[in-house]
N, C-alpha and C positions, 0 to 999 in steps of 0.2 A: 501579415505573414500567413502562410500557404502551409498545407499539409498534406504530407504523400504516404503511402502505405510501405510497410517493410516488405510487401510480396511485390509492389512496382506495377501491378495492373489495374489498382483502383484509381476512381478520379481523384485529382487534387482537389482539395476542400480548403475552405475559408476556415475560421475558429468557430462560427456558430454551428456551420454543418458538420464540423470536427466533432464537435461537443455532442450533437443529438445523435450521430451515427454510431458514437462509441466505436465497434470492429469495423475496419472496412470491409468493402463489398467483396474483396478477393481474398478474405478471411486474414490478413495483415492487421497490422497495429499502426495508427498513423503518428508521425512524428514530424517535426517541423521539417520546411524544405532548406531550412540552413538554421545555423545556431546563434543567436544573437550574443555579443559579448558584452560583457558587465563593464561599467564605468569604473573609475575609482570612487572612493568614497563610501558611505553608509557607515553608521553610528552604531548599530545594533538596536535601532527600535524596530519593533517587527511590523507593526503595519507599514510606514514608511518604506521601508526594503520591500515588502512584499508588492506593495504596488510598483514601483521601480523596476524591479525584478522580473514580473510577470506582464507587463506593459507592453512589451515586444511581441508575446506570444498571442495577446487578442487584438494586435493592431489590425484596424480596417473593419471590424466588427463590433466593438464595445466603445462609446465612448468613454475616454479616459476618467472624467468625471464620474460617470454611472458605475466604472468598475471600481474606481477609489473608493464610493459609496460602499459597493459590495464588500468590498476587503475590510474596512473598518468594520462594519455589522457584523460580518462573520467572528472577527476575533474579538469582539466586545462580550461573546458568549463564554469567554474562558476565563476561571476563575485565578488569574494572577496577570498583573498588568503588563508583563513583559513576554507574555503569550508561552514562549517555550524557554523557561530558566536554564541556567548552566550552572552544574553543582561541582565541586571537584571533591575526588575521593580519595584517600589518603596516600595513594601510590602515583600521583598527578594525573591521571586518568580522569577526563572530565565528562560529567554524566549531562546529555540535554534532553530533559523531562518534556516528553510530547504530548503527556497524558491528562492535560489540565481542562481540557473539552468537555463538553457536556456528557459524553459516554466512556471517559476515562482511557481513550486510547489514541493512539496518534494519529490514526484515520480522520478523526475528527479535524485535524488540521487542514486538510484536503476537503472534506465534504461539507463542512461549515458552507465554505466559499462555493463547493461545486452545486449544492441545494438552490444558491441563490442565480448563479449563472443559468440553469436549468430555467428557474422561474423568470429571468429576465427574458431569455431567449425565446422561451415559448410563448409568453405574453407579447412580445414585439412581433411575433408571427401569429398571434390569435390561434395556436396547437395547443395539443394535447401528446403527453407521450406516456407510455408504459414502461417503467424502468424495472427490468430482471437482473438481480445479482447474485452472484454466489460468494460466501462468506466460510471462511474458517475459524470466524469467532469476532472479529473487530469491526470489520468494513459494514456487515451487515446492521448492526445496531447503531454504527456512524451514521449509514446513508439513509437508516429510519427516520432518525434523529434529526436528519438534515432536510428530508421529504416528506415528513409527517403534515398533513394537514393542507396540503400544498394543491390548490384547487386544478391545475394545469398536470398533474402528475398523479399517477397511480403507481405504486413500488411494490414488487413480490422478490422475498429474499430467499433463497435455498441455503440451507446449511445442512452439515452430514449429521444423520441422527446419531446422538449420542457421543460425539467426537467434539463438541464443544464445551466449554466450562458451563458450569450452573447458571453465575452470574451472565456470561455472555450471552446466553440463550435468554434467560429471564428479560434483559435490557431489551430483545428483540420482539418475545410474544407477548409481554403486558401491555405494550402500547396498543391501544384499542382504536386508534384513528382509522376511519372508513376506507381510507385510501392505503392502508399498510395488510400486507399479507405474509406471512410466514409458512415456508413449508420445509418440512424434516425430510429429505433425503434419505432413503436406506442405500448408503454407500458413504464414500470418503469425499473429501474436498475436491481432488480432482474430478470425480462424477459429477460433482455439481458444477465445476467451472467447464466440463466438456458439455454439460448439457445448455448452458446460457452460449457457448460457442454454437453448438447444434441450433438454436433457437435462431440465433443471425444467420447462420448458413441458409435458412428455411425462407428464402426471398418472402414467399406468399405471406408467412405468417410473420415475419418481421413489417412489413408494410401495411397489413390487415392492422396490429395491434399499435404500431408507430413505436415500435421497439426500442430501446435505447439501454446504456450501460451506466454503473455506477463503480463497477470494479476498476482497476487499475489500467486494464486493458483503456481505458478512457484518458485519452492525453491530458485532460483537464487534471484529473487525479496527480499525475507525476509533475505537470507543470506547478502545482501548488505546494507540493514535495521540496521543490527545487529551494524554496526561500529559507528554510530554518539551516540549510547547511550554509549558504550566503551570511545570515545571521551569526550563527557561530562563529564562521572567521572572522566578523567584525569586531565580535566580543572578545576574540582571544589574539588579535594583533593587526587586523586590517585583512582587506579582498587579497592584498598580493602576500601576507605573509602564508607560509604554509601550515596546513593543518590537516592531520588525518582522521579521518572515522571509521567506526565498526557498528555494523548496523545487523541486527538479528533478522534473518531472511527467511522468506517463505516464497512469493510471487514475483519476488526481484523487483518490484515498481519503488521501494523506499530507496534501496541501495541504489538504483539506476537512476534515480532524481541527484545523487551527488555527483554519479557520472554526469548528466546535463550540466551542473554546476562547474564542473571540471571542464567539459566542454566549452563551455561560455567563459572560461577564463579565471575562476576560482584555482589557487594552487592548493591541490588536493593531492599529494604524492602518493598515497595509500587508500584504498577503499578496502576495508575486511568483510567479508562475508561470513557470518556466526549461522552454523547450522545445529540442528538436534541430531538425532539419530538418524533421521530422514536427510540424509549428507548430500543428494545429488549435486548441488551447488558447489558444497567445497569441492567434490570431486571433480568437477569442470573447470575450477580454478587450479586446483594442485595438480590434476592429471590430464586435464582436457578432455574428458570423457564423462558420457553421461548415460545411464540404465536405469529405464523404469521398472523399478521391483514394489512389493508389495507396501503401501504406508504402515508406519508402526506408531500408534498410540502413543503420545508423549505427554510431560507437563508442561509442554509447550505446544500447545495445540495448535495456535495460527501458524504455525511454521512445520505441522504435519502435511507434506506435499509433495511430490514427485515431479510435476511437470509446472514449471515456473513459466508462466505467460510472457512475464515482461521482459526475459531472458532473450526474446525475440529480437528487441528493442538494441540490444547489444551486439547480436549477431550481423543486424544492418549495418552496425557501424564498422565491426571489423572485416565485412565483407565488402567494405568500400561502399556500401551503399545499394548493393547489386540485389534488388528484391527476386529476382530469379533463383540467383545462388541461394537465398537464406529459404524459398520456397522449398526449394529441393533437398536443403539439409534437412528441415521438420519435416516434410514427407517422408524420409528415410527414417527418420528418428522413430516416427509414428508407425510406421510400417516394421519395423525391426526390434524395437524396443532399444536400441542403444545408437549411439552417438559420437564419433571422435571427431576433433577439433583437427584442422590441418596442422602439422606441426611448426609452420611459421605463425599462423592465427595463433596459437596457443603460446609461445613464446613472444606475442607482442604484448600478452595480457601480464607477463610476468612482474614487470617493474610497478606496475600501477594497482595490481590486484592480490588478495591473499585470502584464504579461507580457511576456516578451521570448525570442527566437529565437536560435539559433547553430550553424552548422555545423561540421562537424568540424575544420576548418582552425583556426576560433577554440577550440575545445576543446583542440586539440592544444596551442596557442600558450600557452593559459593554465595548462596543466599543466606546460609546461616552464619558463613565466614564475614559477610560485608555488614551483616546487623551489629556483630560484635565491631567489626573494624572501624567504622564510620558512623554507624549508627542508622544508616539507612537500610532502607528493605526495598529489594530487588522483585519485582515478579519473574517469573523464569526465563520469558522470553529476553528481558533486559539483561539476566544471567547470563545467557547466552554470549549477548553482544559485550558483557564487561570481559566475560572468559577470553573471547576472542580476541578484544583489545589486548590483552594480557599477554596472548600467547604470539601474536603475531607482528607486535609493535617493532619497527625497525631502529627508527631512531629516538631516543627519550628525549630527545633537544626541541621534538617538533609537537604542538598539543596533538592529543590523541583524545577523539570525543566520542562515547558510546551512548548511541541513540537509546534513551529510555521509553520505549514504545507503549508502555501499559502500566496503569495502577495496580500495584499489587494486591486491593482487594477485589479485583476480577478473576483472580486465582487464588482463592482463599485458601483451597485445600493443599495447594503446592507450598504456600508461603509457610503454614501451619506445621506442614512435615518438615521444615527446616530450621525454623526458628522457635517452636512451640507456641506461638501467638498468632490469632487469627487476626487478620487486618480487618478494620471496618470500614463499611460503605461511607462516603462522605454523606450530609444529610439528604441532599436530594434524591438520593437511591436508597435510603435506610429502611425503606417500606419496600424493597422489591421483592422479598420472596415471600410477602403478602399478596402481592396483586395477581388478579387472576391472569392466565394465560390464555392465548388463541394463537394454535397453529395446526396444520395439516402434514399429516404423514403420510408420504407417496412413494413410489418405486423411481430408481432412477433409469424412468422411461420416457424419452422426448415427447411422445405423443400425448401421454398423460399429463406432463409438466403444460405442454402447450395448452390443452383444452383447460386446465386449472388456470391460467393467465386470462385465457380466452374469457372465461365464464366469470371471474372475477375485477375486470378492469370496468370502471364507472362508463 
């Protein structure tokens, strides 16, 4: 498998180089040169399906036995044998619980594997890497957990100061490993993400520190997320039976993985994008427009985003894989703060996509209602997904799966405000609030951040 950039002018790479590069040299995101097609079969066993689904993406770079071992070890870290269990809500909506990994969020599903992939590739080359990532809450802790104490990796995570939950922050800042560093940036998640992209664009710095990425700009993240869409279909009727999905969406990587499954042959008639008040993606699918506006803090902070990086991968597909066209669209968006899809392109999305927006009041009501209705406690991001599933479902005969992206205990204030009860952390995190924190507060200045990274890598 070879990988090409969504901007069209970066070198074509194999999987190992794509993994370590993260962002392409031309500022684009890597995608496979062609989409592999899913075979029939699959019985819903997570590890077996994961090895099969991802094998074409790593072909030519990792021996299949080594890859199978990494996959098996990654998902042994989850606290349930089926890794991503399905639970049926009272009205026929299925909830796929993606939060049974060590940091209680869906990012573990990809990053427990990605950490092992980094270790394997760097060890094979006898090299080191410095991973810098931006997080709106969950990526940071999952990346740190996956990379902590690994000899070949130093990791620096940027989070927006005061804009992640207390639990999310502490899951990052209480890790005392020598290779882990946390920076609280004076700004929004979009500022953090822009800083990471600026560091990748600084070729001299990138080469000096051997920069790599764990955000979903890294193709390996998206690759690993494709699996649970396929597993859901297998458990609900098979890979050729139709199944729709509703995804609470911020940076677009999670729902784009569902589109990859669809491009690979899974029958997905509808992908629903759920937004909070920061509804740039809902407007993209309903109106064909995007406008950069101020980020509004909400009770679902992982979705408090205005610029969704992975949307570029979808633009690449709807532009017929014309990298120059994608680059022109995104340059214009950055320059003007607004973007409008060609009407023909917008119409092409109508049948397969939908979007809906919900404010904090609606989210709070959904959490309260579901606790009574089904006895399940939802985190605020998952509540957005459930609301979107109910609002946008087109065919009641087709199973609809809402992705449950985080454990409710990661957002205890929001859950307590809705239900009157404060969800407890699992035993392995029960003392989280007693652990000492370690972080550095810095401005959203790329030169300052680069100096920090430079001085803290081993």
